N, CA, C and O of each residue as an XYZ file, in Angstrom:
724
protein
N       7.379    -22.823      1.651
C       7.806    -21.732      2.141
C       6.905    -20.756      1.572
O       6.321    -20.935      0.503
N       6.794    -19.727      2.287
C       5.695    -18.532      2.145
C       6.299    -17.587      1.288
O       7.442    -17.305      1.649
N       5.890    -16.971      0.216
C       6.409    -16.070     -0.724
C       6.329    -14.680      0.128
O       5.282    -14.379      0.700
N       7.403    -13.909      0.180
C       7.331    -12.698      0.901
C       7.869    -11.432     -0.124
O       7.833    -10.245      0.199
N       8.360    -11.940     -1.393
C       8.808    -10.776     -2.403
C       7.821    -10.943     -3.420
O       7.396    -12.051     -3.749
N       7.385     -9.685     -4.010
C       6.167     -9.700     -4.894
C       6.835     -8.448     -5.914
O       7.566     -7.506     -5.609
N       6.333     -8.806     -7.077
C       6.592     -7.739     -8.248
C       5.209     -7.243     -8.613
O       4.299     -8.016     -8.911
N       5.076     -5.851     -8.577
C       3.830     -5.360     -9.235
C       4.239     -4.861    -10.646
O       5.041     -3.936    -10.778
N       3.730     -5.426    -11.579
C       3.894     -5.205    -13.031
C       2.913     -4.397    -13.736
O       1.795     -4.821    -14.030
N       3.354     -3.181    -14.017
C       2.447     -2.329    -14.803
C       2.753     -2.494    -16.447
O       3.837     -2.327    -17.007
N       1.634     -2.824    -16.974
C       1.747     -3.057    -18.536
C       0.488     -2.875    -19.155
O      -0.383     -2.145    -18.681
N       0.353     -3.626    -20.372
C      -0.854     -3.337    -21.095
C      -1.795     -4.876    -21.179
O      -2.644     -5.200    -22.009
N      -1.302     -5.593    -20.058
C      -2.084     -6.948    -19.852
C      -1.920     -7.250    -18.364
O      -0.993     -6.778    -17.706
N      -2.897     -8.088    -17.840
C      -2.856     -8.585    -16.587
C      -4.151     -8.641    -15.927
O      -5.151     -8.177    -16.475
N      -4.185     -9.200    -14.745
C      -5.326     -9.607    -14.066
C      -6.219     -8.182    -13.745
O      -7.425     -8.185    -13.991
N      -5.665     -7.161    -13.274
C      -6.243     -6.031    -12.959
C      -6.305     -4.875    -13.895
O      -5.230     -4.323    -14.129
N      -7.413     -4.397    -14.490
C      -7.726     -3.317    -15.292
C      -7.470     -1.958    -14.596
O      -7.981     -1.776    -13.491
N      -6.847     -1.160    -15.067
C      -6.455      0.347    -14.424
C      -7.514      1.171    -15.022
O      -7.792      1.313    -16.213
N      -8.138      1.768    -13.814
C      -9.489      2.686    -14.224
C      -9.034      3.971    -13.991
O      -9.758      4.829    -14.496
N      -7.986      4.417    -13.339
C      -7.418      5.598    -13.176
C      -5.895      5.473    -12.560
O      -5.461      4.503    -11.939
N      -5.231      6.614    -12.859
C      -3.834      6.547    -12.293
C      -3.558      8.259    -12.042
O      -3.624      9.110    -12.928
N      -3.316      8.440    -10.965
C      -3.206     10.000    -10.487
C      -1.920     10.028     -9.668
O      -1.658      9.289     -8.720
N      -1.193     10.952    -10.158
C       0.248     11.389     -9.215
C      -0.310     12.482     -8.189
O      -0.705     13.558     -8.638
N      -0.341     12.265     -7.065
C      -0.535     13.187     -6.060
C       0.596     13.905     -5.596
O       0.428     15.036     -5.139
N       1.733     13.396     -5.653
C       3.086     14.077     -5.209
C       4.183     13.566     -5.929
O       4.153     12.358     -6.164
N       5.127     14.209     -6.323
C       6.328     13.789     -6.912
C       6.216     13.299     -8.219
O       5.179     13.564     -8.826
N       7.131     12.599     -8.798
C       7.447     12.142     -9.987
C       6.131     11.117    -10.431
O       5.442     10.502     -9.617
N       5.968     11.092    -11.857
C       4.792     10.385    -12.334
C       5.520      9.064    -12.552
O       6.750      9.018    -12.572
N       4.619      7.809    -12.744
C       4.977      6.854    -13.172
C       4.452      6.766    -14.850
O       3.539      7.505    -15.217
N       5.011      5.947    -15.673
C       4.678      5.847    -16.898
C       3.179      5.004    -16.835
O       2.899      4.039    -16.123
N       2.349      5.693    -17.802
C       0.764      5.073    -17.870
C       0.885      3.605    -18.213
O       1.752      3.080    -18.912
N      -0.039      3.091    -17.659
C      -0.119      1.634    -17.924
C      -1.887      1.302    -18.225
O      -2.777      2.144    -18.102
N      -2.051      0.048    -18.587
C      -3.591     -0.193    -18.595
C      -3.945     -1.221    -17.733
O      -5.127     -1.392    -17.438
N      -2.912     -2.045    -17.220
C      -3.075     -3.163    -16.345
C      -2.022     -3.357    -15.428
O      -0.840     -3.053    -15.593
N      -2.576     -3.916    -14.396
C      -1.569     -4.335    -13.154
C      -1.562     -5.706    -12.660
O      -2.644     -6.136    -12.261
N      -0.548     -6.472    -12.613
C      -0.406     -7.565    -11.992
C       0.675     -7.892    -10.816
O       1.861     -7.574    -10.892
N       0.082     -8.576     -9.721
C       1.085     -8.814     -8.619
C       1.399    -10.425     -8.779
O       0.561    -11.326     -8.819
N       2.749    -10.537     -8.854
C       3.407    -11.950     -9.024
C       4.389    -12.141     -7.986
O       5.059    -11.207     -7.547
N       4.489    -13.337     -7.582
C       5.557    -13.787     -6.594
C       6.837    -13.609     -7.484
O       6.862    -13.786     -8.702
N       7.980    -13.206     -6.638
C       9.156    -12.931     -7.354
C      10.395    -13.244     -6.331
O      10.231    -13.886     -5.293
N      11.565    -12.748     -6.722
C      12.695    -12.839     -6.121
C      13.355    -11.328     -5.888
O      12.804    -10.305     -6.295
N      14.453    -11.343     -5.267
C      15.016     -9.866     -5.225
C      15.976     -9.532     -6.594
O      16.594     -8.486     -6.796
N      15.919    -10.731     -7.471
C      16.424    -10.161     -8.777
C      15.864     -9.136     -9.344
O      14.712     -8.937     -8.958
N      16.336     -8.291    -10.258
C      15.693     -7.177    -10.928
C      14.796     -7.840    -12.023
O      15.393     -8.656    -12.726
N      13.621     -7.662    -12.268
C      12.597     -8.060    -13.217
C      12.506     -6.990    -14.363
O      12.464     -5.779    -14.142
N      12.483     -7.523    -15.524
C      12.478     -6.600    -16.675
C      10.850     -6.674    -17.350
O      10.653     -6.471    -18.548
N      10.090     -6.894    -16.681
C       8.601     -7.217    -17.311
C       7.855     -5.879    -17.328
O       8.009     -4.993    -16.487
N       6.945     -5.829    -18.484
C       6.232     -4.866    -18.291
C       6.628     -3.409    -18.663
O       7.725     -3.264    -19.202
N       5.900     -2.378    -18.449
C       6.240     -1.114    -18.716
C       7.071     -0.648    -17.722
O       8.048      0.052    -17.988
N       6.704     -1.046    -16.342
C       7.487     -0.779    -15.196
C       7.167     -1.901    -14.211
O       6.077     -2.472    -14.237
N       8.246     -2.245    -13.239
C       7.936     -3.130    -12.242
C       8.356     -2.627    -11.025
O       9.504     -2.185    -10.992
N       7.585     -2.589     -9.861
C       7.910     -2.355     -8.643
C       7.935     -3.429     -7.622
O       6.905     -4.064     -7.398
N       9.016     -3.672     -6.997
C       9.302     -4.743     -6.151
C       8.941     -4.383     -4.727
O       9.256     -3.256     -4.344
N       8.282     -5.247     -3.848
C       8.178     -5.119     -2.467
C       8.217     -6.472     -1.795
O       8.023     -7.552     -2.353
N       8.475     -6.279     -0.606
C       8.826     -7.285      0.469
C       7.654     -7.218      1.680
O       7.446     -6.192      2.328
N       7.012     -8.328      1.854
C       6.149     -8.595      3.072
C       7.109     -8.604      4.211
O       8.044     -9.404      4.211
N       6.923     -7.736      5.206
C       7.850     -7.640      6.464
C       7.105     -7.606      7.763
O       5.875     -7.655      7.751
N       7.764     -7.526      8.860
C       7.123     -7.480     10.009
C       6.377     -5.997     10.244
O       6.652     -4.983      9.603
N       5.355     -6.099     11.325
C       4.722     -4.741     11.589
C       5.684     -4.066     12.421
O       6.032     -4.469     13.530
N       6.124     -2.968     11.819
C       7.301     -2.143     12.501
C       6.657     -1.185     13.576
O       7.394     -0.930     14.528
N       5.628     -0.716     13.580
C       5.016      0.150     14.609
C       3.913     -0.198     15.327
O       3.361      0.541     16.143
N       3.522     -1.494     14.997
C       2.304     -1.857     15.746
C       2.594     -2.695     17.098
O       3.434     -3.595     17.106
N       1.904     -2.366     18.150
C       1.913     -3.036     19.347
C       1.376     -4.484     19.489
O       0.532     -4.866     18.679
N       1.740     -5.177     20.308
C       1.111     -6.716     20.291
C      -0.348     -6.658     20.395
O      -0.972     -7.367     19.606
N      -1.113     -5.822     21.365
C      -2.526     -5.742     21.384
C      -3.082     -5.454     19.958
O      -3.856     -6.191     19.347
N      -2.630     -4.407     19.572
C      -3.262     -4.041     18.064
C      -2.891     -4.919     17.023
O      -3.579     -4.987     16.005
N      -1.750     -5.680     17.193
C      -1.326     -6.822     16.108
C      -2.436     -7.906     16.334
O      -3.064     -8.388     15.391
N      -2.595     -8.183     17.358
C      -3.745     -9.339     17.919
C      -5.177     -9.104     17.205
O      -5.755     -9.983     16.565
N      -5.675     -7.775     17.409
C      -6.778     -7.106     16.995
C      -6.797     -7.416     15.229
O      -7.611     -8.135     14.650
N      -5.828     -6.764     14.696
C      -5.546     -6.963     13.313
C      -5.722     -8.365     12.640
O      -6.421     -8.579     11.650
N      -5.090     -9.150     13.225
C      -5.050    -10.556     12.908
C      -6.272    -11.127     13.146
O      -6.497    -12.085     12.406
N      -7.210    -10.838     13.997
C      -8.493    -11.539     14.300
C      -9.413    -10.905     13.363
O     -10.390    -11.578     13.036
N      -9.290     -9.765     12.880
C     -10.333     -9.332     11.930
C     -10.216     -9.053     10.444
O     -11.144     -8.933      9.643
N      -8.743     -8.962     10.187
C      -8.317     -8.605      8.666
C      -8.525     -9.832      7.791
O      -8.176    -10.966      8.121
N      -9.117     -9.514      6.661
C      -9.330    -10.483      5.597
C      -8.066    -10.459      4.688
O      -7.340     -9.469      4.591
N      -7.856    -11.690      4.000
C      -6.826    -11.897      3.095
C      -7.249    -11.001      1.779
O      -8.357    -10.514      1.557
N      -6.256    -10.931      1.098
C      -6.354    -10.580     -0.213
C      -7.003    -11.762     -1.062
O      -6.952    -12.936     -0.694
N      -7.698    -11.279     -2.388
C      -8.091    -12.472     -3.248
C      -9.417    -12.891     -3.047
O      -9.851    -13.874     -3.647
N     -10.078    -12.266     -2.290
C     -11.623    -12.458     -2.090
C     -12.405    -12.489     -3.423
O     -12.118    -11.672     -4.298
N     -13.331    -13.354     -3.599
C     -14.155    -13.255     -5.037
C     -15.059    -12.007     -4.900
O     -15.388    -11.564     -6.001
N     -15.481    -11.416     -3.985
C     -16.178    -10.180     -3.870
C     -15.492     -8.940     -4.169
O     -16.002     -7.934     -4.661
N     -14.165     -9.127     -3.791
C     -13.234     -7.706     -3.982
C     -12.787     -7.736     -5.261
O     -11.783     -8.321     -5.669
N     -13.741     -6.938     -6.025
C     -13.321     -6.811     -7.591
C     -12.780     -5.420     -7.989
O     -12.463     -5.079     -9.128
N     -12.713     -4.505     -6.616
C     -12.098     -3.031     -6.842
C     -10.557     -3.255     -6.063
O     -10.334     -4.139     -5.237
N      -9.786     -2.459     -6.434
C      -8.463     -2.468     -5.759
C      -8.078     -1.096     -5.972
O      -8.674     -0.327     -6.727
N      -6.885     -0.764     -5.161
C      -5.988      0.354     -5.325
C      -4.674     -0.069     -5.009
O      -4.519     -0.842     -4.063
N      -3.581      0.382     -5.754
C      -2.264      0.115     -5.532
C      -1.606      1.618     -5.489
O      -1.664      2.403     -6.436
N      -0.957      1.893     -4.203
C      -0.611      3.205     -3.909
C       0.702      3.170     -3.523
O       0.943      2.883     -2.351
N       1.673      3.428     -4.344
C       3.082      3.383     -3.855
C       3.373      5.015     -3.408
O       3.058      6.056     -3.984
N       4.107      4.780     -2.138
C       4.433      6.147     -1.604
C       5.897      6.070     -1.196
O       6.548      5.031     -1.092
N       6.344      7.359     -0.969
C       7.823      7.487     -0.579
C       7.689      8.638      0.603
O       6.915      9.588      0.485
N       8.390      8.472      1.555
C       8.376      9.422      2.622
C       9.578     10.086      2.477
O      10.517      9.608      1.839
N       9.616     11.430      3.168
C      10.743     12.298      3.071
C      11.927     12.082      3.809
O      11.793     11.436      4.849
N      13.281     12.554      3.446
C      14.213     12.457      4.337
C      14.077     12.870      5.817
O      14.689     12.309      6.726
N      13.178     13.953      5.988
C      12.849     14.261      7.243
C      12.133     13.386      8.057
O      12.147     13.561      9.275
N      11.471     12.413      7.525
C      10.673     11.397      8.157
C      11.640     10.217      8.528
O      11.440      9.617      9.584
N      12.661      9.864      7.722
C      13.740      9.095      8.003
C      14.731      9.291      8.760
O      15.428      8.388      9.221
N      14.912     10.668      8.988
C      15.876     11.402      9.917
C      15.276     11.324     11.349
O      16.029     11.487     12.309
N      14.157     11.119     11.506
C      13.521     10.980     12.720
C      13.721      9.644     13.671
O      13.675      8.581     13.053
N      13.904      9.578     14.868
C      14.221      8.194     15.462
C      12.958      7.432     15.438
O      11.884      8.032     15.487
N      13.032      5.923     15.353
C      11.981      5.323     15.329
C      10.784      5.447     16.203
O       9.616      5.275     15.856
N      11.301      5.820     17.573
C      10.132      6.213     18.649
C       9.366      7.398     18.274
O       8.170      7.498     18.547
N      10.180      8.509     17.510
C       9.541      9.556     17.139
C       8.448      9.275     15.911
O       7.311      9.748     15.917
N       8.945      8.490     14.937
C       8.142      8.091     13.851
C       6.881      7.256     14.379
O       5.804      7.467     13.823
N       6.941      6.421     15.307
C       5.832      5.698     16.062
C       4.931      6.661     16.526
O       3.752      6.546     16.189
N       5.328      7.729     17.346
C       4.640      8.641     18.140
C       3.795      9.363     16.993
O       2.615      9.569     17.273
N       4.219      9.751     15.808
C       3.580     10.425     14.906
C       2.445      9.441     14.165
O       1.293      9.836     13.980
N       2.851      8.274     13.813
C       1.778      7.368     13.106
C       0.878      6.799     14.153
O      -0.275      6.684     13.738
N       1.044      6.438     15.295
C       0.069      5.751     16.074
C      -0.481      6.726     17.253
O      -1.693      6.757     17.463
N       0.359      7.477     17.978
C      -0.305      8.544     18.778
C      -0.940      9.704     18.355
O      -1.942     10.137     18.924
N      -0.344     10.315     17.249
C      -0.940     11.350     16.637
C      -1.839     11.198     15.452
O      -2.881     11.834     15.292
N      -1.369     10.340     14.669
C      -2.225     10.162     13.420
C      -3.091      8.858     13.408
O      -3.854      8.494     12.514
N      -2.821      8.259     14.541
C      -3.783      7.040     14.784
C      -3.989      6.035     13.353
O      -5.103      5.719     12.936
N      -2.978      5.703     12.849
C      -2.741      5.041     11.628
C      -3.533      3.573     11.713
O      -4.481      3.213     11.016
N      -2.918      2.896     12.688
C      -3.666      1.497     12.923
C      -4.985      1.446     13.355
O      -5.703      0.500     13.031
N      -5.346      2.272     13.985
C      -6.797      2.455     14.518
C      -7.777      2.893     13.570
O      -8.939      2.489     13.545
N      -7.212      3.833     12.697
C      -8.065      4.361     11.506
C      -8.457      3.172     10.414
O      -9.598      3.017      9.978
N      -7.276      2.336     10.039
C      -7.287      1.307      9.295
C      -8.332      0.175      9.905
O      -9.100     -0.467      9.190
N      -8.247      0.050     11.181
C      -9.087     -1.065     11.601
C     -10.588     -0.822     11.557
O     -11.403     -1.745     11.527
N     -10.897      0.407     11.555
C     -12.459      0.848     11.368
C     -12.940      0.447     10.144
O     -14.164      0.443     10.007
N     -12.161      0.068      9.114
C     -12.682     -0.358      7.824
C     -12.367     -1.871      7.448
O     -12.483     -2.360      6.324
N     -11.955     -2.506      8.586
C     -11.782     -3.962      8.468
C     -12.986     -4.698      8.999
O     -13.538     -4.277     10.016
N     -13.426     -5.764      8.377
C     -12.775     -6.662      7.375
C     -13.064     -6.063      5.951
O     -12.284     -6.366      5.048
N     -14.082     -5.272      5.696
C     -14.394     -4.874      4.419
C     -13.170     -4.564      3.429
O     -13.034     -5.061      2.311
N     -12.417     -3.766      3.968
C     -11.075     -3.388      3.006
C      -9.930     -4.270      3.348
O      -9.448     -4.170      4.476
N      -9.483     -5.050      2.575
C      -8.234     -5.869      2.718
C      -6.974     -5.096      2.275
O      -6.861     -4.491      1.209
N      -6.054     -5.202      3.235
C      -4.834     -4.344      2.858
C      -3.546     -5.262      3.004
O      -3.541     -6.167      3.839
N      -2.530     -5.035      2.239
C      -1.184     -5.433      2.601
C      -0.214     -4.422      2.192
O      -0.346     -3.716      1.192
N       0.827     -4.379      3.058
C       1.717     -3.404      2.973
C       3.202     -4.130      2.442
O       3.694     -5.089      3.037
N       3.713     -3.611      1.431
C       5.005     -4.136      0.958
C       6.160     -3.113      1.198
O       6.104     -1.930      0.861
N       7.105     -3.653      1.758
C       8.195     -2.711      2.112
C       9.255     -2.604      0.788
O       9.575     -3.587      0.120
N       9.661     -1.441      0.578
C      10.505     -1.407     -0.754
C      11.756     -0.502     -0.549
O      12.663     -0.549     -1.381
N      11.839      0.387      0.618
C      12.925      1.216      0.807
C      14.389      0.444      0.847
O      15.405      0.814      0.260
N      14.242     -0.693      1.668
C      15.583     -1.342      2.005
C      15.960     -2.215      0.904
O      16.905     -2.966      1.144
N      15.450     -2.281     -0.211
C      15.687     -3.028     -1.305
C      16.016     -2.295     -2.629
O      16.074     -2.872     -3.715
N      16.239     -0.894     -2.430
C      16.546     -0.108     -3.404
C      15.588      0.302     -4.443
O      15.957      0.680     -5.555
N      14.268      0.221     -4.052
C      13.255      0.684     -5.021
C      12.951      2.178     -4.843
O      13.181      2.758     -3.781
N      12.396      2.815     -5.984
C      12.008      4.227     -5.830
C      10.991      4.551     -4.935
O      10.676      5.739     -4.873
N      10.358      3.673     -4.164
C       9.292      4.043     -3.230
C       9.718      3.406     -2.109
O      10.556      2.505     -2.159
N       9.077      3.899     -0.817
C       9.485      3.151      0.245
C       8.487      1.923      0.659
O       8.822      0.866      1.193
N       7.260      2.308      0.299
C       5.953      1.438      0.447
C       5.217      1.118     -0.633
O       5.059      2.027     -1.447
N       4.697      0.020     -0.878
C       3.798     -0.365     -1.898
C       2.335     -0.604     -1.151
O       2.223     -1.746     -0.706
N       1.424      0.089     -0.977
C       0.216     -0.134     -0.222
C      -0.711     -0.743     -1.297
O      -0.792     -0.209     -2.404
N      -1.402     -1.842     -0.989
C      -2.227     -2.431     -1.981
C      -3.617     -2.912     -1.113
O      -3.585     -3.629     -0.113
N      -4.670     -2.422     -1.652
C      -6.034     -2.656     -1.025
C      -6.952     -3.474     -2.047
O      -6.852     -3.212     -3.246
N      -7.813     -4.426     -1.622
C      -8.912     -4.818     -2.308
C     -10.049     -4.747     -1.571
O     -10.004     -4.941     -0.356
N     -11.203     -4.463     -2.211
C     -12.722     -4.282     -1.672
C     -13.633     -4.459     -2.560
O     -13.406     -4.319     -3.762
N     -14.878     -4.817     -2.034
C     -16.104     -4.886     -2.960
C     -16.602     -3.486     -3.358
O     -16.432     -2.459     -2.701
N     -17.217     -3.597     -4.486
C     -17.831     -2.384     -5.123
C     -18.771     -1.571     -3.939
O     -18.763     -0.351     -3.774
N     -19.476     -2.430     -3.262
C     -20.282     -1.632     -2.042
C     -19.631     -1.049     -1.064
O     -20.221     -0.388     -0.209
N     -18.152     -1.248     -1.077
C     -17.423     -0.716      0.172
C     -16.593      0.449     -0.593
O     -15.769      1.039      0.105
N     -16.699      0.791     -1.758
C     -16.067      1.972     -2.312
C     -16.061      3.157     -1.662
O     -15.028      3.822     -1.738
N     -17.162      3.662     -0.911
C     -17.298      4.909     -0.166
C     -16.588      4.804      0.925
O     -16.054      5.835      1.333
N     -16.398      3.561      1.669
C     -15.754      3.324      2.798
C     -14.218      3.413      2.499
O     -13.451      3.858      3.353
N     -13.781      2.987      1.279
C     -12.402      3.053      1.010
C     -12.199      4.607      0.737
O     -11.079      5.051      0.988
N     -13.072      5.398      0.295
C     -12.604      6.839      0.113
C     -12.523      7.612      1.396
O     -11.776      8.577      1.556
N     -13.404      7.089      2.372
C     -13.371      7.774      3.721
C     -11.860      7.206      4.323
O     -11.057      7.991      4.828
N     -11.656      6.105      4.231
C     -10.184      5.525      4.726
C      -9.204      6.405      4.108
O      -8.479      6.997      4.906
N      -9.005      6.638      2.810
C      -8.017      7.453      2.106
C      -8.003      8.839      2.719
O      -6.943      9.321      3.116
N      -9.191      9.515      2.808
C      -9.380     10.843      3.460
C      -8.774     10.913      4.750
O      -8.032     11.850      5.045
N      -9.054      9.939      5.574
C      -8.745     10.022      7.011
C      -7.216      9.766      7.149
O      -6.586     10.433      7.970
N      -6.674      8.957      6.488
C      -5.083      8.792      6.384
C      -4.482     10.054      5.902
O      -3.624     10.660      6.544
N      -4.951     10.441      4.754
C      -4.388     11.598      4.114
C      -4.334     13.065      4.835
O      -3.615     13.989      4.453
N      -5.205     13.106      5.919
C      -5.455     14.278      6.489
C      -4.676     14.367      7.890
O      -4.893     15.210      8.760
N      -3.739     13.345      7.938
C      -2.894     13.249      9.438
C      -1.490     13.884      9.137
O      -1.001     14.021      8.015
N      -0.946     14.235     10.293
C       0.461     14.640     10.303
C       1.363     13.542      9.713
O       2.388     13.932      9.154
N       1.119     12.222      9.762
C       2.041     11.315      8.993
C       2.175     11.496      7.646
O       3.220     11.195      7.070
N       0.929     12.098      6.904
C       1.001     12.258      5.558
C       1.711     13.460      5.217
O       1.973     13.636      4.027
N       2.091     14.383      6.133
C       2.822     15.678      5.682
C       4.115     15.273      5.328
O       4.743     16.126      4.700
N       4.787     14.048      5.585
C       5.921     13.592      5.385
C       6.031     12.764      3.935
O       7.098     12.368      3.466
N       5.029     12.623      3.464
C       5.015     11.919      1.993
C       5.413     12.807      0.879
O       4.749     13.802      0.587
N       6.434     12.476      0.287
C       6.875     13.284     -0.917
C       6.723     12.510     -2.336
O       7.104     13.060     -3.370
N       6.264     11.467     -2.341
C       5.876     10.886     -3.677
C       4.844      9.861     -3.430
O       4.903      8.919     -2.640
N       3.792     10.227     -4.314
C       2.546      9.178     -4.083
C       1.754      9.172     -5.448
O       1.404     10.186     -6.051
N       1.539      7.939     -5.818
C       0.973      7.589     -7.090
C      -0.266      6.650     -6.677
O      -0.141      5.612     -6.028
N      -1.505      7.183     -7.161
C      -2.724      6.320     -6.905
C      -3.247      5.670     -8.170
O      -3.784      6.381     -9.020
N      -3.127      4.391     -8.344
C      -3.641      3.549     -9.245
C      -4.935      2.824     -8.745
O      -4.854      2.111     -7.745
N      -6.116      2.977     -9.397
C      -7.310      2.447     -9.162
C      -7.519      1.321    -10.033
O      -7.135      1.496    -11.189
N      -8.019      0.243     -9.767
C      -8.101     -1.090    -10.514
C      -9.614     -1.750    -10.376
O     -10.376     -1.514     -9.438
N      -9.878     -2.560    -11.414
C     -11.166     -3.301    -11.319
C     -10.735     -4.714    -12.057
O     -10.011     -4.878    -13.039
N     -11.352     -5.564    -11.335
C     -11.164     -7.168    -11.936
C     -12.249     -7.548    -12.720
O     -12.279     -8.668    -13.231
């Protein structure tokens, strides 16, 4: 059976060393020096300084054609060359969640071009989205990226492109944690 639930454990030990931790919007997370992603269950974990839980779920706003393109070119996490990473938990505002699903999709895909923007940086930047809102976590999504040092500038471009969209005006909590292995 494939694991779909993961804990991101922030502590003073672990696989990934924290190089920076920046609160861009909203409440801060307690500072950590290391982050580790571990397979989990829905039971609450008491590990580390803090633990954020996320679930791998279906692609909710992606249409079939885009999904097929993503699957064809997206690399998995854990590549040996990907020694840089970013863990970015985000929460969207109540205004976002009060929109109907078709309105959210129109903002994400038609206006903000979320999927198409991300595809420009594949396969260099591996990404996985973990859903947290429906399991009672403090963030809606845990976004996790891995990339090689040579792709660091491309990652900065990707973040800039995403953060300047209409979709990002609905973010009310965002913490960016940069990592190195």
